[in-house]
VOTOR-170754 format. One record per residue (C-alpha): residue in one letter; x, y, z. Coordinates in steps of 0.25 Angstrom, whole numbers, padded with zeros to 4 digits, always signed. Each point is the difference from the previous one (the first is absolute). Example, Ala and Ser with C-alpha at 12.3 -4.5 7.8 and 13.67 -1.06 7.14 Angstrom:
# VOTOR-170754
A+0049-0018+0031
S+0006+0014-0002
This chain:
# VOTOR-170754
M-0230+0766-0148
R-0006-0012+0000
S-0016-0001-0004
A-0010-0008+0008
R-0011-0012-0002
I-0012+0000+0007
G-0007-0011-0008
P-0002+0004-0013
L+0004+0015+0002
V+0014+0007-0001
V+0002+0011+0010
G+0011+0010-0004
P+0009+0004-0012
D-0005-0011-0010
A-0015+0003+0004
G+0000+0016-0007
R-0012+0004+0012
L-0004-0002+0012
T-0007-0011+0008
L-0010+0003+0013
I-0001-0010+0010
A-0013+0003+0007
G-0011-0005+0009
P-0006+0001+0015
C+0010-0001+0010
V-0007-0015+0005
A-0009-0008-0007
E-0012+0003+0007
S-0009-0010-0008
R-0002-0006-0014
G-0008+0012-0005
L+0008+0012+0004
C+0013-0009-0007
L-0007-0002-0011
E-0008+0014-0002
V+0013+0007+0003
A+0009-0009-0011
V-0010+0002-0011
A+0000+0015+0001
A+0013+0001+0003
S+0005-0008-0014
A-0011+0008-0008
I+0005+0012+0004
C+0016-0004-0002
R-0003-0006-0014
R-0007+0013-0004
L+0011+0007+0005
G+0012-0010-0006
V+0005-0002+0013
Q+0004-0014+0005
Y-0008-0005+0012
V+0001-0012+0012
F-0009-0001+0011
K+0005+0000+0014
A-0009-0003+0014
S+0004-0007+0012
F-0003-0013+0006
D+0005+0005+0011
K+0006+0011+0008
A+0008-0004+0011
N+0006+0014+0002
R-0012+0007+0006
T+0001+0010+0010
S-0009-0006+0011
G-0002-0016+0001
C-0016+0004+0001
A+0002+0004-0015
Y-0007-0007-0014
R+0012-0009-0004
G-0008-0006-0012
P-0005-0013-0005
G+0011-0009+0002
L+0009-0009-0011
E-0009-0009-0005
K-0011+0009-0002
G+0007+0013-0004
L+0009-0008-0011
S-0014-0006-0005
I-0005+0016-0001
L+0013+0000-0008
A+0001-0010-0007
E-0015+0005-0007
V+0004+0013-0003
R+0011-0006-0009
E-0007-0009-0007
R-0014+0009-0001
V+0009+0012-0002
G+0011-0005-0008
V+0011+0010+0008
P+0012-0004+0009
V-0003-0001+0012
C+0008+0004+0014
T-0001-0001+0015
D+0011+0002+0011
I+0006-0011+0010
H+0004+0001+0013
E+0006-0015+0004
P+0010-0007-0008
R-0011-0012+0000
Q-0009+0009-0008
A+0008+0000-0012
A+0000-0012-0007
L-0015+0000+0001
V-0003+0013-0006
A+0008-0003-0013
S-0009-0009-0005
T-0011+0012+0000
V+0007+0013-0001
D+0010+0005-0010
L+0006+0012+0009
V+0005-0005+0015
Q+0001+0013+0009
V+0008+0002+0012
P-0006+0012+0009
A+0009+0010+0004
F+0002-0004+0015
L+0004-0014-0006
C+0011+0005-0011
R+0014-0003+0008
Q-0006-0015+0003
T+0009-0008-0007
D-0009-0013+0001
L-0011+0007-0006
L+0007+0006-0010
T+0005-0014-0004
A-0012-0007+0000
A-0008+0009-0007
A+0013+0000-0011
R-0001-0014+0000
T-0014+0001-0005
G+0005+0004-0014
R-0010+0012+0000
C+0003+0013-0002
V+0003+0005+0014
N-0004+0015+0004
V+0007+0004+0013
K-0003+0012+0007
K+0009+0010+0005
G-0002-0001+0017
Q-0005+0014+0004
F+0014+0000+0007
M+0010-0003-0011
A+0010+0008-0008
P-0003-0002-0016
M+0014-0005-0001
D-0002-0009+0009
M-0011-0008-0007
R+0013-0006-0006
H+0000-0011+0008
A-0016-0006-0002
I+0005-0001-0013
G+0012-0005+0002
K-0009-0012+0008
V-0010-0002-0009
E+0012+0001-0012
A+0007-0011+0009
A-0011-0011+0000
G+0000+0002-0017
N-0012+0010-0003
R+0003+0012-0005
D-0016+0004-0005
I+0002+0011+0010
I-0009+0014+0004
L+0003+0007+0011
T-0011+0011+0005
E+0002+0012+0007
R-0010+0004+0011
G+0005+0010+0010
V+0009+0002+0010
T-0002+0004+0015
F+0001+0014+0002
G-0002+0001+0017
Y-0013-0008+0007
N-0011-0004-0008
T+0004+0008-0010
L+0007-0004-0016
V+0006+0007-0011
V+0004-0003-0013
D+0015+0003-0007
F-0002+0000-0013
T+0014-0002-0003
S-0001-0013+0004
L-0006-0003-0012
P+0010+0001-0010
L+0010-0005+0011
M-0006-0014+0001
R-0003+0000-0016
G+0017+0002+0000
L-0001-0013+0006
G-0004-0007-0012
Y-0014-0003+0003
P-0016+0005-0004
V-0004+0009+0009
C-0013+0002+0006
M-0007+0012+0007
D-0010-0004+0012
A-0009+0013+0000
T-0010-0005+0011
H+0008-0006+0010
A+0010+0013+0000
V-0010+0008+0005
Q-0003-0010+0012
R+0001+0006+0014
P+0003-0014+0006
G-0007-0003+0015
A-0004+0016+0000
G-0016-0007-0002
D-0001-0004+0015
G+0002-0013-0004
Q+0002+0000-0014
S+0007+0008-0012
G-0004+0013-0003
G+0003+0007-0012
N-0004+0011-0009
R-0005-0006-0013
R-0001+0015-0008
F+0016+0002-0001
V-0002-0016-0006
A+0000+0008-0014
H+0012+0009+0003
L+0009-0011+0003
A-0003-0008-0012
R+0000+0011-0014
A+0014+0005+0009
A+0006-0014+0000
A-0006-0002-0015
A+0009+0013+0000
V+0013-0005+0004
G-0002-0012-0007
I-0006-0015+0005
D-0001-0012-0006
A-0014-0004+0005
L-0011+0007+0011
F-0003-0008+0013
L-0016+0008+0004
E-0010-0009+0009
V-0015+0003-0005
H-0013-0002+0006
P-0013+0003-0004
D-0004+0006+0014
P+0012+0004+0008
E-0006+0005+0013
R-0006-0012+0001
A+0013-0011-0005
L+0004-0009+0010
S+0017+0005-0001
D+0004+0011-0003
S-0012+0007+0000
A+0006+0013+0000
S+0012-0001-0011
M-0008-0006-0009
L-0004+0005-0013
P-0014+0001-0005
L-0001-0009-0012
A-0010+0010-0007
G+0013+0009+0001
L+0009-0009-0007
E-0001+0003-0015
A+0002+0015+0003
L+0012-0003+0007
L+0006-0010-0009
S-0004+0009-0012
D+0008+0011+0006
V+0014-0010+0003
A+0001-0007-0012
A-0002+0013-0009
I+0013+0004+0010
D+0006-0013-0002
A+0000+0002-0015
I+0005+0014+0000
V+0012-0008+0008
R+0002-0012-0007
A+0000+0010-0013
A+0011+0008+0007
G+0009-0015+0000
G-0007-0005+0012
P+0001-0002+0015
A+0015-0006-0003
G+0005+0012-0007
L-0006+0009+0011
A+0008-0008+0010
E+0014+0001-0008
E-0002+0015-0002
């Protein structure tokens, strides 16, 4: 079982503690990103959790062509660079085209491959060749064991800093369900696993031109994942989710982050004391 490096952080069995990857769905503004990053970083320091800030410069897979996509590559990377410098935390963003990989690598510490694109060979190869850690989200249509092929593509490009993220699987129209056995199954592939508890409560395309969702289940999924055993937790958070420009129905209010993360960190500590996620997977 390998650990992965995200900038100065180690994620996986060598870390000894949980990592949070969190931020607004899209980099709506410099002020918003700094507000979330400063607050989340302080919370993580208090709870002994490692922190990576995440925001997208472009949401290329919105339900409707009229939906807000983001500030664009240049402005988005400028915002991420400022967060990285001023808050002093690693940063993450997602890419949708192979050409974007090298462009983001000078700014971000974690390159994310969206779930819908986790089979795209050229995208995985380009992400791997940046030398940055690659977070591959499991497609909503994928079996956990099939992620070995995504791993193989990243490894073939010379990169072994890999994280696999669960975000639910399609269960009928506009509905996702989480099979928690996917976490130990994917961890059994040899790399750290992450639970995306906010995208997992989405109802894709169910919001009349946008994705719906039910954020009241985020805490349940996050705590359950910690009990199964995870290396990282992914959350999209916003000071005012109802007014967010993307994923408003599924994002966690920033004001609720500390209480939830405190619960998850406490459960994570119990699991690690009992032998950790790897031990549970081997059982």
